C-alpha positions, 0 to 999 in steps of 0.5 A: 457505531452500527448494528445490522438486523438479521436481514442486513437490510435495516441498519441501526446507527448511533453517533459518538456522543448522541443518545439517539439511534436511527433506523434506516432501511435500504435495498442495499447497504454498502460498507465502505467504512474503513479497515475496522469496518463494522459492516465487515464485522456483521458479515464475519458472523455468517458461515462461510465468510473467510477473514484474516488480518496481519499486523507487520512488526513495523510501525510508522511516525510522522514528522515534518520538514517546514518550508525554508525561511523565504517559504520555499520547499526545502528540497526538490519538490517533484519527487518522492524522497526516500532514505532506504536503510535495509531494515527501515526507512524514511520517506517525505512528501511534498505539501501545498504549503511547501512543507514535507510530511516525512514518514519514518517507518521501522520496527517497533523494537527500534522505536522503543530503543530511541527512549531518550532525546539523545539516543534519538538525535544520535541515531538520526546523525548516523542514519539520516544526517542531512534530515537533522538540519531539515527538520531541526533538531528541536522539533525532531525531539518535540515531534517524535516524542509527541506520539507513539508509532502507529501500526500498519495492518493488511486485511483479506476476506471473502466474500465481499457481499451477502445475498443481495443485501450487503456489500463491502468496498475498500479498506472494509474489503481489502485494507492494505499497507501504505507502500504502494499507494494504491489503497485509495486507488483500489477503492475507486477502482472497486466503485468503477468495476461495481458501476460496470457490472450494474450497467452490464447486468442492468442493476440485478444485485443477484448477478452484480454482487457474486461476480463483484466478490468473485472477480475483485477478490483475487485482484484485491489480495494480489495488490495487499501482497504487492504492497507488502513486497513494495516495502522490501524494495523501498527500504532495502532493494533500491540500494542493491547494484543487481536490483538497479540493474534490473531496473535498467533493463526494464526500462530498456525492454519497455523502450523496446516492447512496450506492449509485451514487457511493462514494468512492475511499477508502471503497470500497477500505478499508470495503467488499468491492468488488473492487479492479478495480471500485474503480479503474474507479469511480475513473476514471469518477468523475473524468471525471464530476467534471471534467464537472461542474467544466466545467459550473459554470465555463461557468454562472459565465461565462455569469452574469458575461457576463449581468451585463456586459450 
C-alpha cells in the first residue's frame, strides 16, 4: 500500500505481509500503478480532479487450446482467431509453447446461465462446435468452472499531474478495455511523449507536466472510446456484409491514396498518429463512405430507371 503526504513529495510504502514501512522523498512521484492506482486515489482528494470509471456488462474468462499430440499448433498460428457471435465472442492468441490462450467475452448474465457442465457443453456445441474438440470437452468443463469471469473497466480522469510533484501514466491515468490491444502501447507512448517534453523544456517540470496533462488527456480518452467501439466491431460487425464491403473499400482507397486515406485499424496499430486524429479520421471517413454508398445507390437506381424506359 502507498500513502502520500500533503506535499505529495514523500511517499510511505508498506508491502503486504511486512510490518516495516519505508518513506521515500523524491523530486517527482510517477504513479504507473495500474487501473486501481493508489497514487491516483491521492490525487482524487484534491479539488479540480475529474474522475470516472465504467464497468461494462460483459466479463471474460480464459480457456486453453493445447498443442497437438505431435507438439504443433492446433490452428494456423499467424492469426488472431475470432468467433464473433453478435452479443458475445471468443478469441484465441498463440503462445510460444504452441498452445492457445482462448478468451471468452460475454455478458455476465450469460455466464451465470451456464451453471452446469451439461449446459456449458450444449452452449459450446451450438456456438463454438469446432472449439470443443480443440480444447477438449473435459478440459473445457474443468477450466470454465475453475474460476469466475473477470470484469472489464474503463477509466478516464484529468489532470494527470499535481503541480511539479506527482504524475500518473499508463492504466493509472487511462485504463481501457482490451479490445484494441492498445493498453500497454498507450502506456509506452506516455513514456515517449513525457521524454520528448522533458527534452523540449530542459527538464522543467513546471512546463512539462501541465503540457503532458493537456495534450495527452484528449488522446487517452479517444483510445478508451475506440477500444469500446472495437468490441462491437469484433463481436458483431465483422459478420455483416456491409461492414466487410466497407473494409474492402478502405483497402482500395488506402492503396490509391496511402497518405490521404488511412484505415482506422492501420492508423491506430501501425502508426504514431495521435489517437485523437485516428478517431477524427474514422468520423469523416464514415461520412465519406456513406456519401459514396448513397451516390452508388442513386446511380444504380438511375441505371434501372433508364433500362426500364
